[in-house]
C-alpha positions in Angstrom: 0.1 -0.2 0.2 1.1 3.5 -0.8 0.2 7.0 -0.4 -3.2 8.1 0.7 -5.4 9.1 -2.5 -8.8 10.3 -0.2 -10.2 10.3 3.3 -14.2 10.4 4.3 -16.0 9.6 8.0 -15.3 6.0 7.6 -13.3 5.2 4.7 -9.2 6.0 3.8 -8.9 5.4 0.1 -4.8 4.4 -0.5 -2.8 3.6 -3.9 -1.4 0.1 -3.9 0.5 -2.2 -6.2 -0.5 -5.7 -6.7 3.1 -7.5 -6.2 2.9 -10.8 -8.3 1.4 -8.4 -11.5 3.0 -5.3 -10.8 0.1 -3.5 -11.5 -1.6 -0.9 -9.7 -5.0 -0.4 -8.0 -7.0 1.7 -5.2 -7.7 0.3 -2.2 -10.9 1.7 -0.3 -9.9 0.8 3.6 -13.3 0.9 5.6 -13.6 1.2 9.2 -16.4 -1.4 10.6 -16.1 0.0 14.3 -17.6 3.4 12.8 -20.6 2.0 11.0 -24.0 1.7 11.7 -26.5 -1.4 11.0 -27.6 0.9 8.0 -24.1 1.6 7.0 -23.1 -2.2 7.3 -26.6 -2.8 5.4 -25.6 -0.1 2.7 -22.0 -1.3 1.9 -23.3 -5.2 1.7 -25.5 -3.8 -1.1 -22.6 -1.5 -2.8 -20.3 -4.8 -2.9 -23.0 -6.7 -4.2 -23.9 -4.1 -7.3 -20.3 -3.8 -7.9 -19.7 -7.5 -8.1 -22.5 -7.9 -10.4 -21.7 -4.7 -13.2 -19.1 -5.2 -15.8 -19.0 -2.0 -18.0 -16.2 0.3 -19.7 -18.0 3.2 -18.1 -18.3 1.9 -14.9 -15.4 1.8 -12.1 -14.3 -2.2 -11.7 -14.2 -3.7 -8.0 -11.4 -6.4 -8.4 -11.8 -8.0 -4.9 -12.6 -7.7 -1.4 -11.2 -8.6 2.0 -13.1 -9.0 5.1 -11.1 -8.5 8.3 -12.1 -7.9 12.0 -11.6 -4.5 12.0 -11.3 -3.3 8.7 -12.9 -4.2 5.0 -11.2 -3.7 2.3 -12.4 -2.7 -1.4 -9.4 -3.2 -4.4 -10.7 -0.9 -7.0 -9.5 0.3 -10.6 -7.3 3.3 -10.1 -8.9 6.2 -11.6 -5.7 8.8 -12.5 -7.5 11.2 -14.7 -9.6 12.8 -11.6 -13.4 14.3 -11.5 -14.9 15.5 -14.9 -15.1 19.3 -13.8 -11.6 19.0 -12.7 -10.2 17.9 -16.3 -12.6 20.2 -17.8 -11.3 23.3 -16.2 -7.8 22.2 -16.7 -8.6 22.4 -20.5 -6.9 25.0 -22.7 -9.5 24.5 -25.4 -13.1 23.2 -23.8 -16.3 22.4 -26.7 -19.7 21.7 -26.7 -18.6 18.4 -28.5 -16.7 17.4 -25.4 -19.6 17.8 -22.7 -21.9 15.9 -25.3 -19.4 13.3 -25.4 -18.7 12.9 -21.5 -22.7 13.1 -21.0 -22.9 10.1 -23.9 -20.4 7.9 -21.7 -22.5 8.5 -18.6 -25.8 7.7 -20.0 -24.3 4.5 -21.5 -23.2 3.2 -18.1 -26.8 4.1 -16.9 -28.6 2.8 -19.5 -26.9 -0.5 -18.5 -26.9 -0.2 -14.9 -31.0 0.6 -15.0 -31.4 -2.6 -17.3 -30.1 -4.5 -14.4 -32.4 -2.5 -11.8 -29.6 -0.7 -10.2 -30.4 3.0 -9.3 -27.2 5.2 -8.5 -28.7 7.8 -6.5 -25.8 10.1 -5.9 -24.6 10.8 -9.2 -22.4 14.2 -9.1 -19.1 15.2 -10.2 -17.5 14.0 -7.3 -18.5 10.1 -8.8 -17.4 11.1 -12.1 -14.1 10.5 -13.0 -11.9 9.8 -16.0 -9.6 6.8 -15.9 -6.6 8.4 -17.3 -5.1 11.9 -18.4 -5.2 10.7 -22.1 -7.6 12.7 -24.7 -9.8 10.0 -25.0 -9.9 8.5 -21.4 -13.0 6.8 -20.8 -15.2 8.5 -17.9 -16.5 6.3 -15.2 -19.2 6.4 -12.8 -18.0 5.7 -9.1 -19.3 5.4 -5.5 -22.2 2.7 -5.3 -22.4 3.7 -2.0 -26.0 5.1 -2.1 -27.1 2.7 -4.9 -29.8 0.3 -5.1 -31.2 -3.1 -6.5 -35.3 -2.6 -7.2 -37.0 -5.6 -8.8 -40.4 -6.0 -10.0 -40.9 -2.4 -10.5 -40.8 -1.6 -6.8 -40.4 1.8 -5.8 -38.1 3.5 -3.1 -38.9 6.4 -0.6 -35.6 6.9 1.0 -34.6 10.5 1.2 -30.8 10.4 0.0 -28.7 12.4 -2.4 -26.7 15.6 -2.4 -28.2 19.1 -2.5 -28.3 20.8 -6.0 -28.3 17.1 -7.8 -31.2 15.5 -6.0 -34.5 15.0 -8.1 -37.9 17.1 -7.2 -40.0 13.5 -6.2 -37.5 12.9 -3.5 -37.9 16.1 -1.8 -41.5 15.9 -2.0 -41.0 12.6 0.2 -42.9 10.3 -2.8 -41.8 7.2 -3.7 -39.4 7.5 -6.9 -37.9 5.3 -9.4 -34.7 5.1 -11.8 -36.0 8.5 -13.2 -34.4 10.1 -10.1 -30.8 9.4 -11.5 -31.8 11.2 -14.8 -32.5 14.6 -13.0 -29.2 14.3 -12.1 -27.7 14.0 -15.4 -29.4 16.7 -16.2 -28.1 19.1 -13.5 -24.6 17.9 -14.7 -25.3 18.8 -18.5 -26.7 21.9 -17.4 -23.2 23.0 -15.5 -21.0 21.5 -18.1 -23.0 23.7 -20.6 -22.6 27.2 -18.9 -20.0 26.6 -15.8 -22.7 26.7 -13.0 -25.7 25.1 -11.6 -29.3 25.5 -12.5 -30.5 25.7 -8.8 -28.4 27.4 -6.4 -29.1 28.9 -3.0 -26.7 28.7 -0.1 -29.7 27.9 2.1 -30.8 24.3 1.3 -34.8 25.0 2.4 -34.2 27.7 -0.3 -32.5 25.5 -2.9 -35.1 22.9 -2.5 -38.0 24.9 -3.3 -36.3 25.8 -6.6 -35.9 22.1 -7.4 -39.4 21.6 -6.5 -40.3 24.3 -8.6 -38.4 23.3 -11.4 -37.4 26.9 -11.7 -34.2 27.5 -13.8 -33.5 29.9 -17.1 -31.0 29.7 -19.8 -29.3 33.4 -18.8 -27.6 35.9 -21.7 -24.6 35.5 -21.9 -23.6 32.4 -20.8 -25.8 30.4 -22.6 -25.8 32.3 -25.8 -23.5 30.4 -27.4 -25.0 27.0 -26.6 -27.2 25.2 -29.3 -30.7 25.0 -29.4 -30.3 21.2 -29.3 -28.7 20.8 -26.4 -31.0 23.3 -24.2 -33.5 20.9 -25.5 -32.2 17.9 -24.0 -31.6 19.8 -20.8 -35.4 21.0 -20.9 -36.2 17.0 -21.2 -34.1 16.1 -18.4 -35.2 18.4 -16.0 -38.6 17.9 -16.0 -40.3 17.6 -12.8 -42.6 15.1 -13.7 -40.6 11.8 -13.8 -43.2 9.9 -16.0 -42.3 12.5 -18.7 -38.6 12.8 -18.4 -36.3 11.5 -20.8 -35.0 7.7 -20.5 -31.3 6.7 -20.3 -32.5 5.7 -24.0 -34.0 8.7 -25.0 -30.8 10.4 -24.0 -28.6 8.6 -26.2 -31.0 8.8 -28.9 -31.3 12.8 -28.6 -30.0 14.3 -31.7 -27.4 16.6 -29.6 -25.9 13.1 -28.5 -25.6 11.5 -31.2 -23.7 14.2 -33.0 -26.4 15.1 -35.8 -27.1 18.8 -34.2 -25.8 21.6 -32.8 -22.9 23.8 -32.9 -20.8 20.7 -31.5 -17.1 22.2 -32.0 -18.0 25.7 -30.8 -15.8 26.8 -27.7 -17.2 27.3 -24.7 -14.6 29.6 -22.8 -17.4 31.3 -21.0 -18.5 28.5 -19.5 -14.9 27.0 -18.8 -14.3 30.2 -16.8 -17.5 30.2 -14.9 -16.8 26.4 -13.9 -13.7 27.4 -12.5 -15.3 29.2 -10.0 -17.9 26.9 -9.1 -15.5 24.3 -8.9 -13.5 26.1 -6.2 -16.5 26.8 -4.5 -17.6 23.1 -4.3 -14.2 22.1 -3.4 -14.1 24.6 -1.0 -17.6 23.4 0.7 -16.4 19.8 0.4 -13.7 20.6 3.0 -15.7 22.5 5.4 -18.2 19.3 5.5 -15.3 16.8 5.4 -13.8 18.4 8.5 -17.6 19.0 10.1 -18.0 15.4 9.8 -14.5 14.2 10.9 -15.0 16.3 13.9 -18.0 14.8 14.9 -16.3 11.7 15.1 -13.9 12.7 17.8 -14.2 11.8 21.1 -15.1 14.5 23.4 
C-alpha cells in the first residue's frame, strides 16, 4: 500500500501495487467500528452491485477482503481525476466534449438501469476519468447509495446530494430510476454554462427551487450553446418523472448523437464560470468533511 488518495468519515482510499503483476490499484479501507447497521447494509449492497456490474464506464471492483476491524475494497485506480477538474484544466473546451461526456454517463446508466440498479447520488465527485489521455473513458464511481429495485418496486428513502437531488425525492414521494436522469440534467447544465441550474446557500430555499423546476438559460452564458443542447436539458430537468427522458431517449437525442448542434464551438465562458464554481464546491466539500470528522472525535 502506498500514499493516501482520499479520506472520508468511515474510509480511507490508498494507492497500492499488486506484487505479482506490478499493477496499480486503489484500495478503499473501511473502518468497520464506525459503521451503523444501516451503513453495513449499504456497504453490503454496494459490494453486491459492484460484483455484478461489468461495463467500460463503471469503475471496476477487483476483489474484497473482510477482516475483523477493516473491510478492504480493491478498486480500479482512476488517474484522470473528476469530470469538472478535467474540464477546467483544458486549454480549449467545446460543446462537443460536453456531449461526449454525457453520452458515456448515459451509456453506463442505461446498463445499470437494465440491471435494475439505481445510483441515487450522481454528482461530479462520482464521475472520474480513467487516465489523462485525450480519449480517456469517463466512469461512474461510488455506489454507496445505490439500490437494487426488483419487480417495479419503488423507493422512498430520502438520499442524494443537495443541488443534484430530484424533486420527487424532496416531495417525500415514492420514486424510481428517473431520479438518476434528473441528476444527469443538472450535470449537463453545469457543463454547458459553468454554474448549476438551482443554487442557494440555504438548502430549504434551494429545495423549493428544485421542486418548482425553476431554472433559466441566462444571457450571455447560454448565448453560444446550441438549441439542441438546451432541448436535452429541458427534457431531463422535467419535474414530472414520468415525462422525464430515459437513458435510451438521451442516447437517441440528436445532440448526443452529434447530428445537430454547434458541437465544436468553444465554451470558454462556461469554462471560466466552472473554474469558480468548482473552487467553491471543493471549498464547501472541505468544510463539510472537516465537520464530519469533528463529529467523530471523542469528547
